[in-house]
C-alpha positions in Angstrom: 17.9 -46.0 28.6 19.4 -48.9 26.7 23.1 -48.5 25.8 24.6 -48.0 22.4 25.5 -51.7 21.9 21.8 -52.6 22.4 20.7 -50.0 19.8 23.3 -51.3 17.3 21.7 -54.7 17.4 18.2 -53.4 16.8 16.8 -54.4 13.3 13.1 -53.9 13.7 10.4 -55.4 11.6 8.7 -52.4 9.9 5.8 -54.0 8.1 2.7 -54.9 10.1 1.7 -57.5 7.5 5.0 -59.4 8.2 4.2 -59.3 11.9 0.7 -60.6 11.2 2.2 -63.6 9.4 4.7 -64.1 12.2 1.8 -64.3 14.8 -0.6 -66.2 12.6 -0.3 -69.4 14.6 0.3 -67.8 18.0 -2.3 -69.2 20.4 -2.5 -66.4 22.8 -3.9 -62.9 22.8 -2.0 -60.4 20.6 -2.7 -57.2 18.6 -0.7 -54.4 17.0 -0.3 -51.2 19.1 1.5 -47.9 18.8 1.4 -45.5 15.8 1.0 -48.4 13.3 -2.3 -49.4 15.0 -3.7 -45.9 14.4 -2.5 -45.8 10.8 -4.1 -49.3 10.2 -7.3 -48.1 11.7 -7.4 -45.0 9.4 -6.2 -47.1 6.4 -3.3 -44.8 5.5 0.3 -44.7 6.6 0.7 -41.1 7.9 4.4 -41.1 8.9 7.4 -43.3 9.2 7.4 -45.8 12.1 10.4 -47.0 14.0 9.0 -50.5 14.5 5.8 -52.5 14.9 4.7 -52.8 18.5 2.8 -56.0 19.5 0.7 -56.2 22.6 0.6 -59.5 24.5 -0.9 -60.6 27.8 1.3 -61.0 30.9 -0.6 -64.1 31.9 0.2 -65.8 28.6 4.0 -65.1 28.4 4.7 -68.9 28.7 3.3 -69.3 25.2 6.1 -67.2 23.6 8.9 -69.7 23.5 6.9 -72.6 22.1 5.6 -70.3 19.4 9.0 -68.9 18.5 11.5 -71.7 19.2 14.3 -70.1 17.3 14.1 -66.9 19.3 15.4 -65.6 22.7 13.7 -62.9 24.7 15.0 -60.2 27.0 13.2 -58.0 29.5 13.5 -54.3 28.5 13.2 -52.1 31.6 15.9 -49.5 31.5 18.4 -52.1 30.5 18.1 -55.4 28.6 18.0 -58.4 31.0 18.1 -62.0 29.7 14.8 -63.7 30.5 15.5 -67.4 30.7 13.1 -70.3 30.3 11.4 -71.2 33.6 12.0 -67.8 35.1 9.0 -65.5 36.0 9.0 -62.3 33.9 10.0 -59.3 36.1 6.9 -57.6 37.4 8.4 -54.1 36.8 9.0 -54.8 33.2 6.5 -54.0 30.5 8.5 -54.6 27.3 10.1 -57.6 25.8 12.6 -57.6 22.9 12.8 -60.7 20.7 16.3 -61.8 19.7 16.9 -63.8 16.5 19.6 -66.5 16.2 21.9 -64.0 14.5 21.9 -61.9 17.7 19.8 -59.0 16.4 16.6 -57.8 18.0 13.7 -57.2 15.7 10.5 -57.0 17.7 9.2 -55.2 20.7 6.4 -56.9 22.7 4.3 -54.7 25.0 3.2 -56.7 28.1 -0.4 -55.8 29.1 -2.4 -56.7 32.2 -5.7 -58.7 31.9 -8.2 -60.4 34.1 -10.1 -63.4 32.7 -12.6 -61.0 31.0 -11.1 -57.5 31.1 -8.1 -55.5 29.9 -6.6 -53.0 32.4 -5.0 -49.7 31.6 -1.5 -50.0 33.0 -1.2 -46.4 34.2 -4.4 -46.4 36.2 -6.4 -49.5 37.1 -9.6 -47.6 37.3 -9.7 -47.7 33.5 -10.6 -51.1 32.1 -13.1 -52.8 29.9 -14.2 -56.0 28.2 -11.4 -57.8 26.3 -13.7 -57.9 23.3 -13.7 -54.1 23.2 -9.9 -53.8 23.4 -9.2 -54.8 19.8 -10.7 -54.2 16.4 -9.8 -55.8 13.1 -8.5 -53.9 10.1 -9.4 -54.3 6.4 -6.1 -56.4 6.1 -7.4 -58.8 8.8 -4.9 -57.6 11.4 -5.9 -57.2 15.0 -5.1 -53.7 16.4 -5.7 -52.1 19.8 -8.8 -49.9 19.7 -7.8 -46.4 18.6 -9.3 -44.6 21.6 -7.2 -46.8 24.0 -4.1 -46.3 22.0 -4.6 -42.5 22.0 -5.0 -42.6 25.8 -1.7 -44.3 26.0 -0.1 -41.8 23.6 -0.9 -38.8 25.7 2.0 -37.5 27.8 2.8 -34.2 29.5 5.6 -33.6 27.0 3.1 -33.7 24.0 5.4 -35.2 21.5 4.8 -33.9 17.9 4.3 -37.4 16.5 1.5 -38.0 19.1 -0.2 -34.8 18.1 0.0 -35.9 14.5 -1.4 -39.3 15.3 -4.3 -37.7 17.1 -5.1 -35.2 14.3 -4.9 -38.1 11.7 -7.2 -40.4 13.7 -9.8 -37.9 15.1 -12.0 -37.6 12.0 -12.4 -41.4 11.9 -13.5 -41.9 15.5 -17.1 -42.7 16.2 -19.1 -40.7 18.7 -18.7 -43.6 21.2 -14.9 -43.7 20.8 -14.7 -39.9 21.2 -16.8 -39.9 24.3 -14.8 -42.8 25.8 -11.5 -41.0 25.2 -12.8 -37.7 26.5 -14.2 -39.1 29.7 -11.0 -41.0 30.5 -8.8 -38.0 29.7 -10.8 -36.0 32.2 -10.5 -38.8 34.8 -6.7 -38.9 34.4 -5.7 -35.3 33.7 -8.7 -33.0 34.4 -8.3 -30.4 31.6 -6.7 -31.5 28.4 -5.9 -29.8 25.1 -7.7 -32.6 23.1 -11.0 -32.3 24.9 -12.4 -29.4 22.8 -11.7 -31.2 19.6 -13.2 -34.5 20.9 -16.3 -32.6 21.9 -16.9 -30.9 18.5 -19.9 -32.2 16.6 -19.1 -35.4 14.7 -20.8 -36.1 11.4 
């Protein structure tokens, strides 16, 4: 957990369009993840969001500083650890917070693993696929993580209410392919799962 002083300096960007403009000239891989990705896929904001999560590639982290010269970055892995230029990013850290010149943090970057051609599911390396299938583009021109992949990340044994809400909101918009992909990987990871019966219902 991050301490209270960290939380007091958190001023998140809440608008995905603002994030899109911020990353317009970023030369590496990026896309929007989290609950915002699902709402952008559906085309309606279904609930408030705490921030906009941005997915970036671990192999391209060296691109961040040149793209955001007025920013500092910290590794967020239970505590906030300064990540200085020239240092390798900690292998056990999967989140980066961007710090503005005024000292406030405004953006969480989610570090993902890739090969030259594939994305890799961080929780289980058996699940992977072509990079071209990891993202889709919204009507606003924003790249987002494919909804079935985001929903797989959203499942947790605690079954948070917001994740159940996100699933219910997104399910009617999933194609038969996306439903089948999510169902098969839920079975691979968890065996039985409460979402399976709904995913397997006839889809018009």
